[in-house]
N, C-alpha and C positions, 0 to 999 in steps of 0.2 A: 771681497769674500762674503760680506753681508748680502750683497746683491745676488751672489751665486746661491746662497742658502735660501733666499726668498724664492728663487726659481725652483729649487729642489722641493721646497714645501708646497709650492703651487702645483708642481707636477704630481706630487704624491696625492694631493687633494683631488686633482682631476682623475687620477687612477682609481681612487676610492669611489668617486661619483660614477665613473664608467662601470666599475664592478657592480655597484648597486643597481645601475640601469640594466645591466645584463641579467642580474638576478631577477629583476622585476619582469623583464621580457620572458625569461624562462618560466617564471611562475604563471604568467598569463597564458603561456603556451601549453601548460600542463592541463589540458582539457580532459574531460571524462572520455575514456575509450569505450565505445559501444561493444557489447558482447557480440560474438558472431551470431548470425541468424539461426544457426543450427545448434546453439548452446542448449544444454539440457536444463539449465537453471533459468527461471523466469524473472526473479526479482533479486536486486542487489542493493546492499547498503552502501551509500557513497561516503567515503571517508573525507577528512579535512583536506587531504592531499589528492582528492578525487580518485583514489583507488577504490576498487569494488570488492565487496565480500558478499557471497551468495546468501540470501535468506533461506534457511532450511524450510523445505516444504514438509508440512506435517499432516498426517492423516488422522482425523478425529471421528467423532460420532455425534449423532443427535440423540438427546435424552430428554425425558420429560423433566420440567423444572420442579424443584422442591415444592410440595404442596399443590402440584398441578395434576389433575386427574386425566385419565385417558391414555391410550396406547398409541405408539408411533404408527402402527399399522392402520388404525382408524383415522388418524390425522391425514395420512397419505391418501387413503382411499376416498376421503371426502374433500380432497384438495380441489381448487378451482379448475375449470376447463383451461386448455392451453391458451385460448384467446383472452379469457378473463385474467389468467395469471400473468400473461405478458403485460397487460395493462397495469396489474398490480406491481410488477417489477418497475414500471415507469414511475409509480408512486414511491417505491422504495428508493429509487435513484434520486428523486427530487431534484433533478438537474435539467428539467425542461425538455426531456425526450419523451416521445409518445409511448415507446415501449422498449424493452430490452432487446427485442428482436431487431428493431431498427438500429439500436446502438451497436450491437455486436456485428451486424451486417456492415456497418460503417467502420469497424475496427480493421486495421491493417495487421493481421496476425502474421508475423514474420518468422517466428521460431517454432520448433516442435514442442517446446515446453508449454505453449499456450493451449494445446489440445482442447478444443471446444467440443463438448458432447452435444446431446440433444437439448437445445434451449427450451423447448416446450416442457420437457421432463424436469429440467432444473427450475423453471418458472413455477410449475405445479408444486414441486416439493417446497420451494421457498414460501409460496403462498400458504401452504399447509403447515409450515413450521412456526407460525406465529406463537410466541411464548415458550418455544422449546429452547433447550440449552444446547449450544454447540460446545462440545468438550474435547480437550486434548490432554493426553497423558503427560504427567510430569509437571513439576512446579515452575519450570522456567525453560526458556528457549536456549539452544546451544549457542546462539549468536548474541554477544553482549555489546551494548552500546553505552558509553559513558554519558551521563547527563552533565554536559558542560555549558548549558545555557544557550546552546545554538540550535537552530532548526535541524531536523533530521530529514535527509533526502533519500528516497528510494528510487533507483532506476529500474524501470520495467522493460523487458525485452519485447515489447509490442507497443503499438500506439493506436489512438483513435483519430479519425479524420477531423473531429471537432473537439474543442476543449470541454463543452458540455457533455459530450458522449464519454469522454475520458473520466469526468467526475462521476458519471453514472456507472461505469464499469467496475469501479473499485470501492472498497470500504476499508478505512483504517480504524481498527478497534483496540480498546484496552480491556484486557481480561480481568475477571475476578479470579484470584488464584487461591489454592489451598496447598497442603503438603503433597497431595497426590495428583492434582490436575489444574488446568486452567479452563475457564468457561465463560461464555457470553450468552445471555438470553436474547434471542432474536425477536426484535420488534420492528415491524415494517414502519409503523408510525414514527418511532424514534429515529430510525435510519433516514426517513424522509426529511428530517429537520437539519441534516448536515448542510453546512454552508448557507444557512438561512438566518433570519433574525432570532430564531429560537434555538440556535446551535448549542446554547448552554444546556438545554434539556437533553439534547442528543449526547453531549459530552458526559453528563451524569450517568447516562445509560451505557456508556462505553463506546459511543460512536463519535469519532473525532473529525473535525473539519480539516481539510488539507487543500493544498494548491496542486494544480495539474498543468503541465506544459509538455508539448512535444519536443523531442530532442534528437539531434543528429538525423540519420537516415531512416531509422526504423524503431526508435525507442521513445520513451516518455519518462518524465521525472515527477514523482509525487513529493511535495514538500509539506512536512508536518511542523507547524509552528512550535517553537520552544515553549511558549506559554502553556501549551496543552500537555507537555511531557513532564511526568513525575516518575519517580522510581516505580517500576512495575513491568508487567508483561503485555506485549503488543503483538499485533499481526496485521497483515494486509490480506483482504479477501478479494479475489477476482471472480466476478459473478459468472464468467464463462466456464470455469471449472470448479466452482465452489462446492457443488454437490456431485458425487459420483453415482454411477448406476446402482451401486450397492447401498446407496443412501448414507455413505460416509461423507464427512465434510473435510475440505482442504483449506489450509491457511499457510501463509508465509510469515514466520514468526521472528521476533527479536525482543531482547530484554533491554530496559533502560535502567542503569545502575547509578 
């Protein structure tokens, strides 16, 4: 009888081990499912279980910074030429690319959500927006993310052919917020410090370092280190559609609580 009981216990342990192994295999198989290439959403927050939640796309505006003189019209009218501005965008990216034109040409835009307008116009506007505030209505994003001490991952429904180009195409930012809006002051020089030895200066200005990797057939993943995340308002900027023809600004936002 004792021998039979030992066999039963051993069999039970084997069953538990097998069950645990199956669970592990299933967990490993729970990969992130890429959005369809025709999806209307461009960016998604990746959950702990690899589920996806779309980052809301917000339409904001450019405003002069407090205590900053001049009008938006004069800034735009004195913006750099297309060629010079594209070179400036390369500096904004700070990722080893000669120009945003080359970067976006190398991007594999797979979905309708990535709609890239006139790069020359966007480059001109960004070059002329130095010191301006990009503002978005409301004190917080509709998408909430808990600060659990882990990195935040954002899946983007497009990819670049090179990692350096991917780092150049996107900006991860932390807003200054008030009861009525969220805003970021645009600094080319600060943005250029992302992922460099001077990243701390960029972080203080609201520009966060992040990792970039291509994923699946047509997507990419941006990884924001947990060490950079505090409670607050955040967004991802995609330089391909960041500025609209009406000079409004676009971001993909989320809150960290």
